[in-house]
C-alpha positions in Angstrom: 45.5 40.6 -10.0 43.0 37.9 -11.9 43.9 35.0 -13.2 43.2 35.7 -17.2 40.1 33.1 -17.9 40.4 30.3 -20.6 37.3 31.4 -22.5 38.7 34.6 -23.3 39.9 35.0 -27.1 42.5 37.6 -28.0 46.3 37.7 -27.6 47.8 39.1 -24.5 48.7 42.4 -26.3 44.9 43.2 -27.2 44.0 43.1 -23.5 46.5 44.2 -22.0 46.2 47.8 -24.3 44.7 51.1 -23.9 42.2 52.3 -25.2 42.2 54.6 -28.6 41.3 57.3 -26.5 43.9 57.8 -23.5 46.8 57.0 -25.8 48.4 59.7 -27.4 48.5 60.8 -30.8 52.4 62.1 -32.2 52.1 64.0 -35.3 55.4 62.6 -36.6 55.2 59.3 -36.5 59.7 58.5 -37.3 61.9 61.1 -37.0 63.1 62.5 -40.1 66.4 62.0 -41.7 68.6 63.9 -43.3 69.1 62.5 -47.3 72.5 60.9 -48.0 74.6 63.4 -49.9 75.6 62.6 -52.6 78.5 63.0 -55.5 76.7 64.5 -57.9 76.9 62.6 -61.6 78.3 63.8 -64.3 79.1 63.5 -68.1 82.6 62.7 -67.6 84.8 61.8 -65.6 88.2 60.1 -65.0 88.8 57.1 -63.1 90.8 56.4 -61.4 93.2 55.1 -59.8 95.8 57.4 -62.2 99.2 56.7 -61.2 101.3 59.2 -60.4 104.5 58.6 -60.9 102.9 57.7 -65.0 101.5 61.7 -64.5 104.5 62.3 -63.4 106.3 61.8 -66.5 103.6 62.6 -69.1 103.7 66.0 -67.8 107.3 66.6 -68.0 107.0 65.3 -71.6 105.1 69.2 -73.0 103.3 70.1 -75.4 99.5 68.1 -75.1 100.8 65.2 -73.7 99.8 65.5 -70.2 96.4 65.7 -71.5 96.1 63.5 -74.0 97.8 61.4 -71.2 94.0 62.0 -69.1 91.9 62.0 -72.0 93.4 58.4 -72.6 92.8 57.4 -68.8 88.7 58.5 -68.8 88.9 56.6 -72.6 90.2 53.7 -70.3 87.7 53.7 -67.4 84.6 54.1 -68.8 85.8 50.7 -71.6 86.8 49.3 -68.5 89.7 47.3 -70.1 93.4 49.2 -70.6 93.3 49.5 -74.2 91.3 52.2 -76.9 90.1 53.5 -79.9 91.7 57.1 -79.7 90.2 59.9 -82.5 90.4 63.6 -81.8 85.7 63.0 -81.3 86.4 60.8 -78.7 89.5 63.4 -77.2 86.9 65.8 -76.7 89.3 68.8 -75.6 89.8 70.7 -78.5 92.7 69.5 -79.9 93.6 69.1 -83.6 95.1 66.0 -85.6 98.7 67.2 -85.2 98.7 68.0 -81.7 97.4 64.9 -80.4 99.5 62.8 -82.7 102.5 64.7 -81.7 101.1 64.2 -77.7 100.6 60.9 -78.1 104.2 59.5 -79.7 105.3 61.8 -76.8 104.3 59.6 -74.3 105.3 56.3 -76.7 108.5 57.1 -76.5 108.0 57.6 -73.3 106.9 54.0 -73.0 103.7 55.2 -70.8 101.2 53.8 -73.7 101.6 51.2 -76.3 100.1 52.2 -80.4 99.2 50.3 -83.6 98.3 51.9 -86.3 96.7 50.8 -89.6 96.2 53.4 -92.8 92.9 54.8 -92.2 91.7 54.0 -88.3 92.4 56.1 -84.9 95.2 54.5 -83.3 94.5 51.6 -81.4 96.5 52.6 -77.4 97.7 50.6 -75.0 98.4 52.3 -71.1 101.5 50.6 -69.8 101.5 49.3 -66.2 104.9 50.5 -65.1 105.9 49.8 -61.5 106.9 52.8 -59.8 110.7 52.7 -59.8 110.8 51.8 -64.6 108.8 55.3 -63.4 111.5 57.0 -62.0 114.0 55.8 -64.6 111.7 56.7 -67.2 111.2 60.8 -65.9 114.7 60.5 -65.7 114.9 59.6 -69.3 112.4 62.2 -69.9 
């Protein structure tokens, strides 16, 4: 091995590199990666977590109570707030006003929501966050 001359310029990589004609060229530079698997984006969704005991109590109420309850949870997730304004257009489930109103009264009586009503306005609904033990008591009463 010969000592390096001081007058030789260039980096070590340049000095010891193979000539371009002797380096094999690969048609594929980097391995192809599979695209990340993602869930499809939906226009409407239910944002959780929705407490299971809450769902059980709403299920036992009968009628459209569970469907209205799910719609309230959906709106709450979209608004990122426990209190939402509910109208037939925001329900978007094909209810008539009387069915939705009866279901809302049932949810209120069961202690799952509080409702503030004003004449000529959509009701203001707050989801009640109750501990599992209290919901079990409500389930027996419903």
